[in-house]
C-alpha positions as CSV (number, residue, x, y, z in Angstrom):
1,M,-10.5,10.6,17.3
2,D,-8.3,11.2,20.4
3,I,-5.6,8.7,19.5
4,D,-2.1,10.3,19.0
5,F,-0.6,8.5,16.1
6,S,2.4,10.9,15.8
7,P,5.0,8.6,17.6
8,Y,4.1,5.8,15.1
9,F,4.0,8.1,12.1
10,E,7.4,9.4,13.1
11,K,8.8,5.8,13.0
12,Y,7.0,5.3,9.6
13,E,8.5,8.5,8.2
14,R,12.0,7.5,9.3
15,L,11.5,4.2,7.5
16,I,10.3,6.0,4.4
17,K,13.4,8.3,4.5
18,T,15.5,5.1,4.3
19,V,13.4,3.9,1.4
20,D,13.9,7.1,-0.5
21,D,17.6,7.0,0.2
22,V,17.8,3.5,-1.3
23,F,16.0,4.5,-4.4
24,A,18.2,7.6,-4.9
25,R,21.3,5.5,-4.5
26,V,20.2,2.9,-7.0
27,K,19.2,5.7,-9.4
28,N,22.5,7.4,-9.0
29,D,24.5,4.1,-9.6
30,Y,22.3,3.0,-12.5
31,P,21.1,6.2,-14.3
32,D,20.5,4.4,-17.6
33,C,18.3,1.8,-16.0
34,V,16.0,3.8,-13.8
35,K,13.5,5.4,-16.2
36,C,11.2,7.2,-13.7
37,E,10.3,10.7,-14.8
38,K,7.5,13.2,-14.5
39,G,4.5,12.1,-16.5
40,C,5.2,8.4,-16.3
41,D,2.3,6.7,-14.5
42,D,3.1,3.0,-15.0
43,C,3.4,2.5,-11.3
44,C,0.0,4.1,-10.7
45,Y,-1.7,1.1,-12.2
46,A,0.1,-1.6,-10.2
47,M,-1.9,-3.6,-7.6
48,F,-0.6,-3.7,-4.1
49,D,-1.9,-3.5,-0.5
50,L,-1.0,-1.3,2.5
51,T,-0.2,-2.3,6.1
52,L,-2.2,-0.7,8.9
53,I,0.4,2.0,9.6
54,E,0.6,3.0,5.9
55,A,-3.2,3.0,5.7
56,L,-3.6,5.2,8.8
57,Y,-0.9,7.6,7.6
58,L,-2.4,8.0,4.1
59,N,-5.9,8.3,5.5
60,Q,-5.0,11.1,7.9
61,K,-3.1,13.1,5.2
62,F,-6.1,12.6,2.9
63,N,-8.6,13.9,5.4
64,T,-6.4,16.9,6.1
65,L,-5.7,17.8,2.5
66,F,-8.9,17.3,0.7
67,K,-12.3,18.8,1.2
68,D,-15.5,19.4,-0.8
69,Q,-15.6,18.5,-4.5
70,D,-11.9,17.5,-4.7
71,R,-12.5,15.0,-2.0
72,V,-15.7,13.7,-3.6
73,E,-14.0,13.1,-6.9
74,I,-11.1,11.1,-5.3
75,E,-13.6,9.1,-3.3
76,E,-15.6,8.3,-6.4
77,R,-12.4,7.0,-8.1
78,A,-11.5,5.1,-4.9
79,N,-14.9,3.4,-5.0
80,R,-14.5,2.3,-8.6
81,A,-11.0,1.0,-8.0
82,D,-12.1,-0.9,-4.9
83,R,-14.9,-2.6,-6.8
84,Q,-12.4,-3.6,-9.5
85,I,-9.9,-4.9,-7.0
86,H,-12.6,-6.9,-5.2
87,K,-13.5,-8.7,-8.5
88,I,-9.9,-9.4,-9.3
89,K,-9.1,-10.8,-5.8
90,R,-12.3,-12.9,-5.8
91,A,-11.4,-14.4,-9.2
92,A,-7.9,-15.1,-7.8
93,F,-9.3,-16.8,-4.7
94,N,-11.5,-19.0,-6.8
95,K,-8.5,-20.1,-8.9
96,L,-6.6,-20.9,-5.7
97,E,-9.5,-23.0,-4.5
98,G,-9.6,-24.7,-7.9
99,G,-6.0,-25.8,-7.6
100,T,-4.0,-23.1,-9.3
101,S,-0.6,-22.6,-7.6
102,E,-0.1,-19.5,-5.5
103,A,3.0,-18.7,-7.5
104,D,1.0,-18.7,-10.7
105,I,-1.8,-16.6,-9.2
106,L,0.7,-14.0,-7.9
107,S,2.3,-13.8,-11.4
108,E,-1.2,-13.2,-12.9
109,L,-2.0,-10.5,-10.3
110,A,1.3,-8.7,-11.1
111,L,-0.1,-8.2,-14.6
112,E,-3.4,-6.7,-13.5
113,R,-3.9,-3.0,-14.0
114,V,-6.0,-0.9,-11.7
115,R,-5.9,2.9,-11.9
116,C,-4.9,4.5,-8.5
117,P,-7.6,6.8,-7.3
118,L,-4.9,9.4,-6.5
119,L,-3.8,9.7,-10.2
120,N,-5.4,12.8,-11.7
121,D,-6.1,13.6,-15.3
122,H,-2.7,15.2,-15.7
123,K,-0.9,12.0,-14.8
124,V,0.1,13.4,-11.5
125,C,-0.3,11.8,-8.0
126,E,-2.6,13.9,-5.8
127,M,-0.6,12.9,-2.7
128,Y,2.9,12.3,-4.2
129,E,4.7,13.6,-1.1
130,F,2.9,11.0,1.1
131,R,2.8,8.1,-1.4
132,P,3.4,4.6,0.1
133,A,6.7,2.7,0.2
134,T,5.8,0.5,-2.7
135,C,5.2,3.5,-4.9
136,R,8.6,4.9,-3.9
137,L,10.5,1.8,-4.9
138,Y,8.8,1.1,-8.2
139,G,11.3,1.4,-10.9
140,I,14.2,-0.3,-9.2
141,P,14.7,-4.1,-8.6
142,T,12.8,-5.6,-5.7
143,A,12.2,-9.1,-4.5
144,I,9.0,-10.6,-2.9
145,N,9.0,-14.1,-1.5
146,G,12.4,-14.6,-3.3
147,R,11.0,-13.6,-6.7
148,G,12.5,-10.6,-8.5
149,H,10.4,-7.7,-9.9
150,T,11.1,-4.5,-11.7
151,C,9.3,-2.0,-13.8
152,G,8.8,-3.1,-17.4
153,K,9.9,0.3,-18.6
154,S,13.2,0.2,-16.7
155,G,16.5,-0.7,-18.3
156,F,17.3,-3.5,-15.8
157,E,17.8,-6.7,-17.7
158,S,16.4,-10.1,-16.7
159,G,19.1,-12.2,-15.1
160,G,21.4,-9.3,-14.4
161,S,23.0,-8.7,-11.1
162,Y,21.7,-5.5,-9.4
163,P,21.1,-4.2,-5.9
164,T,17.6,-5.6,-5.0
165,V,15.3,-4.4,-2.2
166,N,14.0,-7.2,0.0
167,M,10.3,-6.2,0.2
168,D,9.5,-8.9,2.7
169,R,11.9,-7.3,5.2
170,L,10.3,-3.9,4.5
171,F,6.8,-5.2,5.0
172,G,8.0,-6.9,8.2
173,R,9.1,-3.6,9.6
174,L,5.9,-1.9,8.6
175,Q,3.9,-4.7,10.4
176,E,6.1,-4.3,13.4
177,I,5.1,-0.6,13.7
178,S,1.5,-1.6,13.1
179,A,1.7,-4.2,15.9
180,E,3.3,-1.8,18.3
181,L,0.5,0.7,17.7
182,I,-2.3,-1.9,18.2
183,L,-0.6,-3.2,21.4
184,D,-0.2,0.4,22.8
185,I,-3.8,1.4,22.2
186,K,-4.9,-1.9,23.8
187,S,-7.1,-2.8,20.9
188,K,-9.2,-5.9,21.2
189,Y,-8.7,-6.6,17.5
190,V,-5.1,-7.7,17.6
191,K,-5.3,-9.1,14.1
192,L,-5.6,-5.5,12.8
193,A,-1.8,-5.4,12.9
194,D,-1.7,-8.0,10.1
195,M,-4.4,-6.3,8.1
196,L,-3.6,-5.4,4.4
197,V,-5.9,-3.2,2.4
198,P,-5.8,-1.6,-1.1
199,L,-5.0,2.1,-1.2
200,S,-8.6,2.8,-2.3
201,M,-9.9,1.2,0.9
202,A,-7.4,3.1,3.0
203,L,-8.9,6.4,1.7
204,L,-12.5,5.3,2.2
205,T,-12.2,3.8,5.7
206,D,-13.2,5.8,8.8
207,Y,-10.6,4.7,11.3
208,T,-12.7,5.4,14.4
209,E,-12.0,4.2,17.9
210,E,-14.7,1.6,17.4
211,Y,-13.1,0.4,14.2
212,L,-9.7,0.2,16.0
213,G,-11.2,-1.8,18.8
214,I,-10.7,0.6,21.7
215,K,-14.3,1.6,22.2
216,D,-17.0,-1.0,22.3
217,D,-19.9,-0.3,20.0
218,T,-21.3,-3.8,19.8
219,G,-24.0,-5.5,21.8
220,P,-23.7,-8.9,23.6
221,G,-22.9,-11.7,21.2
222,D,-22.2,-9.3,18.3
223,D,-19.0,-10.4,16.6
224,R,-17.0,-8.0,14.3
225,I,-15.2,-9.4,11.4
226,I,-12.0,-7.6,10.2
227,R,-11.4,-8.3,6.6
């Protein structure tokens, strides 16, 4: 692929630096509450999705770092995780269609456990240096749609007053970078900027120029669906 993603990756990395600084500050101020340590893999089973810029960044690093059997093993784990996530999301969609409230469904999804394909048998992330923003903030208080969350192993008490990361604002910034990229490459798939995918799918996807909508590989009347 001839697309130069580096300007957008630089913006993403600056944002990640801010995320890391926030985590470090909270950990420094509340050392008895932040329980993150080497060997703890609780966050590696949490379900979450990636924005386009995160998916592209992780995908490029993955393609650079892993070859041969190591790559095959991770891709096999990614396929298993992706199938499990698809079943969970399908069940959640059916519940929503059946009248279950979105808030209740989100609460249920927060309890689901899916092993990250990057978690190896030694409880170590294979791409720790390049892990997504959500991974970097796990363990300190966050809020999504006004609802607070924190790691169940942390020492933060329910109802307590702590510094809390507004994840909606963070996701908004990530989507802004994604939208800028899609606009600059003149993609015909403008909705790609709003795309959210599991980490497993980000590893498995081949982000070609055709996929990104800057080279036409379809015949007349052939509509592509971005899911």
